[in-house]
N, C-alpha and C positions, 0 to 999 in steps of 0.2 A: 743902605739896603737892609731890610729885615730878613733875618735868617729863617728859613722854613724848618719845620720839625725834622725833615730828612737831612738837613744840614747840621743839626744839633745832636742827633743821637746815632748810635751804632746799632744796627740790626744784624745779628748773626744767624744765618739759617743753615741748618744741617739736615740734609735729606737722607733718610735711611732708605736705600733703594733695593735692598735685598739682605739676605742673612750675612753676607760677607762684604758688602760695599755700602759706603756712605759717601756723600759729596757735600762738602762744606767749604767755608771760606779759605781754609788752608790749601786744600787740593785745587780750588779754583785759582788762588793766587799762584800756586806752583805751575798750573797750566798756562796762566797768563805770562809768568816769567819765562817759560820755555818758548812761548810764542814771541815774546819780545827780544830774547837773547839768543835763541837758537841753541841753547845749551842747558842740560839738566844741572850740571855743576854750577853754572852761573846763576840759574834760577834759584837753586838751593842756597848759594852764598847770599843772594839778595834777601832771602828770608831768614838768614842765619841758621840754616838747616844743613846737616851733613849731606854729602853726596849719597852716602849709603841710604839714609832716610828718604831722600828725594827719589832715588832709584826704586826703593821698595814701594813707595806710594804710586809711582808710575806703573810698576809691574802689576800692582793690585788693580788699578783702574783698567789697564790693558787686558787683564785676565777676565774681569767681570763685565765689561761691555761687549756687545756683539762684535764690534770691530775695535782695533787698537785706537787709542786717543793720541798716542805719541809714537813716532817712528824715529829710530836712532840710526846713526851711521858710525862705523868704527873709527877710532882715533888713528894716530900715526902721523905721517908727514903732512897729510892734508887736514889734520885735526878732525876729530869726530864732531858730531852735532846731533841735534834733535829738533824735530818739527812737529807741530800739531797736525794730525790728519784732518780730513774734512769732518769726520765724526768728532774729533777732539775740539775743533772750532765750534761745532754745533752744540756740544755738551757745555762748553764754556759760555757760549752765548745764551743758551737756555737758562743756565744757572744764574747768570747776571740779570736776565730778564725777570726771573722769579724774585730775586732780591729787590729789584726796582719796583715791581708790582706790590710786594709786601710792604716796602717802605712807604709808597704812596698811599696804599690802603690803610696803613696804620697811623698816618700822620695826625689825624684828629685825636685818636686815643692817646697817642704819645704826648700831644699838647696837654690833654687833660691830666695825664700822670705828672707831667712837669709842673703843672699849676698846683699840684698837691705837695710838691717838695718844699722843704724849708729853704729859706734864703741862705745860700752857702757862700755869698760874696765876701763875707767877713771872716770866713774860716780859712785856716792854713793847712 
């Protein structure tokens, strides 16, 4: 099976949404991690990110969007947790859609760039 351009290259998109907020692959991966694990700490660990850093990113996103993206519950005997809100799921879905559209729309140009690269198969 021949790999397509979108299988061979990495496209990183960072959207500057306002003076104090940007959304890029790191925040999208953090939201995805919270969706998958139900935990800010677990999502941060998965990304090799401190809990404090993950929490600060979530606070920034929650503060800058019209509605919170993540809701948390307190720890204790029942252990706390975190879930994406409907808005959080929508923001994550829109960001991933933008990535997919950019990847698909850029594939021909990426192929052309790759054709201009030197053969690196013998390099270490």
